[in-house]
C-alpha positions in Angstrom: -8.3 7.3 16.2 -9.3 7.7 12.6 -7.5 6.8 9.5 -5.4 9.5 8.1 -6.0 8.8 4.4 -3.6 10.1 1.6 -5.0 11.2 -2.1 -4.8 9.0 -4.8 -1.2 9.3 -6.4 0.0 9.7 -10.2 1.0 6.2 -11.0 3.8 4.9 -12.5 4.6 1.1 -13.4 8.4 2.2 -14.5 7.3 -0.5 -17.2 6.2 -2.8 -15.2 3.1 -4.8 -15.4 3.6 -6.6 -12.1 4.9 -7.0 -8.6 7.6 -8.7 -9.3 8.9 -6.7 -12.4 8.3 -3.4 -9.5 10.4 -4.8 -6.4 13.6 -6.0 -9.4 13.1 -2.5 -11.2 13.4 -0.2 -7.9 15.0 -2.4 -5.0 12.2 -2.2 -2.6 10.0 -4.5 -1.0 6.4 -4.8 -2.8 4.4 -7.0 -0.6 4.2 -6.7 3.6 2.1 -9.5 4.9 3.3 -9.3 8.6 1.7 -6.1 9.2 -1.6 -7.9 9.0 -3.5 -7.0 12.2 -1.6 -3.9 13.2 -2.9 -0.4 13.6 -2.8 1.4 10.1 -0.6 4.5 10.8 2.2 2.2 12.5 2.0 -0.1 8.9 1.8 3.5 6.8 5.0 3.5 8.5 7.0 0.5 7.9 5.5 0.1 4.5 7.2 3.9 3.7 10.9 3.0 5.2 10.7 -0.1 3.4 9.8 1.3 0.3 10.2 5.5 -0.2 8.3 5.3 -3.9 4.6 4.0 -2.5 2.2 6.2 -1.1 0.1 4.9 1.3 -3.3 4.8 0.5 -6.1 3.9 3.5 -9.3 2.6 2.5 -11.9 1.0 4.7 -12.3 -2.8 3.3 -15.6 -2.0 2.4 -14.6 0.7 0.2 -13.6 -0.3 -3.6 -10.5 1.0 -5.2 -9.0 1.7 -8.5 -8.1 -1.7 -10.5 -5.4 -0.4 -12.2 -1.5 -1.9 -11.7 1.0 1.6 -10.2 4.4 0.5 -8.7 4.0 3.5 -6.8 0.7 2.9 -4.8 0.2 0.6 -1.9 -3.7 -0.1 -0.9 -4.0 0.0 2.9 -7.2 -1.8 4.5 -8.5 -0.6 7.5 -11.1 -1.8 9.4 -13.4 0.2 11.9 -10.7 -0.4 14.5 -8.1 1.4 12.4 -6.4 -2.0 11.6 -4.8 -3.8 8.7 -7.4 -6.1 7.2 -6.1 -7.0 4.4 -1.6 -7.8 3.4 -0.5 -4.5 1.8 1.0 -4.4 -1.8 2.3 -2.5 -4.4 -0.1 -2.2 -7.4 
């Protein structure tokens, strides 16, 4: 099953410049190290449940991403088997 890609969301920083600030201001999780190796759609559901203010953006592990910081975005890097390959985190 192929990954379901979400459009890039408008960036929101909540006047933060790092993950800790986002988590403090939002009172939600910002890092999900336990999701590495999980099927992308399951990981996406967990992230969305843990932090409803973020948009999860699926990206193939070999693709480039925009290098700006957003409190409302999580890059979910997946491989050819639709499995999470990097620790998902707000940013």
